[in-house]
N, C-alpha and C positions, 0 to 999 in steps of 0.2 A: 188393376188393384184387386188383391185377393183378401177377402174378409172371412174370418171364422166366427161362427155363432155357436157357442158352446152349449151342448145339451146335457143337463144334469137329470137324475131321476126327480121328477116333479116339475121340471120346466114346463111352462104352458104358453109362452109367448115366443118361443124359438122359431117356429115355422112362420109366424107372422112377420118376424124380423127378416128372415131370409127372403120371404116374398117381396117385401118392400125393396130390399137391396137388389134383387134380381129383376123384378118386373118394373119397378119405378125408376131405378137408377142404372139398370143394366150393369151391375157390378158382379164380378165373379165371387159369389158368396156360397159357403159350404156349411152345412150343419155337421158339427163334429161331436161325437160322444166324448164325455169328459175324460174317460180313461184312455182315449186314443189321441188326445191333444197333448203332444209332448215336445214338438220341435220348434214351435214359435216361428215358423218360416213365413207365416202370413203377414200381410202388411198392416192389418188391424184385427182386433178381436172384440166381440161383443158378448157380454154375459147377460142373458135375457131375464125377463121376469118370470114369476111362478113361485113354486114352493120347493126349492131344492132340498132333497132328502126329507121332504115332509115338514120342514122347519123344526125338526127334532132338535133338542137341546136349546137352540135359539136360531132365529132366521139367519141363514148364510154361513153358520159356523162350520158345519160339516163340509160343505162345498169348498170352504176356504182351505181345507186340507186335502182336497182332491189333487190327483196328479196334474190335472190341467192348470191348477193355480200356479205351479212352479213355472210353467211356460208363460203364463200371463204376467207374472212378476218380472220375468226376464224381458218380455216385450215392452213392459212399462219402463224398465231401466234403459232399454235401447231407444226410448223416445217414440215408440209406435203408439198410435191411437188405441186407447182401451176404454170401452164404455160399459158401465154397469147400469142396467135399467131395473128399477124396483128391487126385486130379489138380488139382481146383479150388483146393485149399489150396496146392499147389505153384505154381500160376499166380499166386495172390494174393501169395505171397512174392516171386516173380520180378518182379512188377509194383510191388513196394515198398509194398504196402498192409498187409502184416503183417511183423513183425520176425523175425529169425532165419533159419535155413536148413533145408532138408530133404535129408538125405544118404541114401546106400544103407543098407539095413538092416544091422545089425551082422553078421549071418550071411551077408550077400551073396546072400540068396535071397528070392524072392517069398514073402510070407507071406499066407495066406488062411485065416481062422478066426474064430469067434466069440470075443469077448474081454470080460472083466469090466472095467468102467470106473467112475470116480467123478467126479461133477460137482464141480469145484473152485470155480467162481464162477457165480452166477446173475444177474449184472449185465450180461449181454450179450443181444443181440437173439435169440439162438438157444438160450439156457439160462434165460431169465427165468421160465419156468413150472416149473422144477425147484426142489426144495429143495437148498440147499448140502449137499454131502457125500452126496447121493443116489447109491446104487450101481445101475448099469444095465448092460445087455448090448447090444452091437452088433458086427457083423462088420467085420473089416478085410480088405483085399485090395490089397497094394501092395509095391513093391520099394524105393522111395525114401521111406520114412516116418519116418526117424530124425531127430527134431527136434534141432537143434543151435543153441546160443548160448553165449557165454562166461558165466562165473558172475556177472559184474556185471549183464549184461542179464537173466539168469534171475532174479536176486534182485529186479531192478526190476519185471519182469513179475509176479512173485509178489506183491510189495507193492502193485502197482496193480490186482490182481484180473484181470489179463489172461490168466492160465492158466485156461482154462475146463474142460478135461477132462484126466484122467490115467488110465493103466492102474491098476487097483485091486489086481491080484494079480501075475501074471507080466508081464514086459516083453519081449514076443516080438521086438521090433525094436531094442532097445538105445537107445531114444530118451532124451534127456536128462531126468532126473528123472521119467521115465514120462510125459512130456507128449505128448498126442495132439490137443490143440486149444488155440488161442490167439485172442485178439481184439485189435483196435486199442484206442487209449485211450478212444474214444467208446463202444466196445462194440457198434457197429452192423456192424462187419466181423468175421467169424469164419471161421477155417479149421480143419478137423478131418479127421483121417485115417479114423476109422470112418465107415461108410456108414449114415446114418439111414434112407435110403429102402429099404434092405434089412431094416430092423427096424421096419417100420410096419404090419405085417399079421401076425396070429397064424398065418396059413397059412405064413409064412416063418420062423417060429420065435420071434417076439417083436415087441412093439409099443413098446419104449422110444424108438425113433427118432422116433416120431410127435410126441412132445413137442418135439422140435427145431423142427419146422415149426409147431407150435401156438405156440411161443414167438415165432416171427416174426410171427404174426398179432397176438398180444397187444402186442408191441413197436410195431407199426405203428399201433395205436390211440392210443398216447400222444402 
């Protein structure tokens, strides 16, 4: 399996993600500069966290118009696994690959902490190895992570199993219905605010995030 991790100006979790894929899962993972990612020949692609293009205009919007995004959209259309982590989630929404919007945190402050989460759906490329309703821990680190959609869309996402993760205890950002991760209808595209790459080694405080990447591997086998 070949996985591309896209590097934008301002990405800061890209190498962490490559490390987990290569060292923990022994996957052929490559860090690819966004201007050079054009062919979509990889089996999966990950848009990492950080502050692409300095979050100018608004988080993720400039990266959504990067040359790389055209290839990412094609991969998504082809049914390949596409994951957006934190800033990557923002990019996927701005690119129209995921529904809803991500707004400033309710407290208008950057929030960085470990959080208790619950897996709401295991029918996606990045949650398929979890049991539904599994409680896990992963850290968040963002300023624009408050998921927003009107009640009609939220009800539709819930009914379709497209809400993949929620906060389990407190809701530190005021996100709608505690939502921290959603998928597209096919389940191959997922965006999530928590950082699984920061929770994939016991030395970092937990390994629950590793199953996110293990799910990608299992999904690709189908």
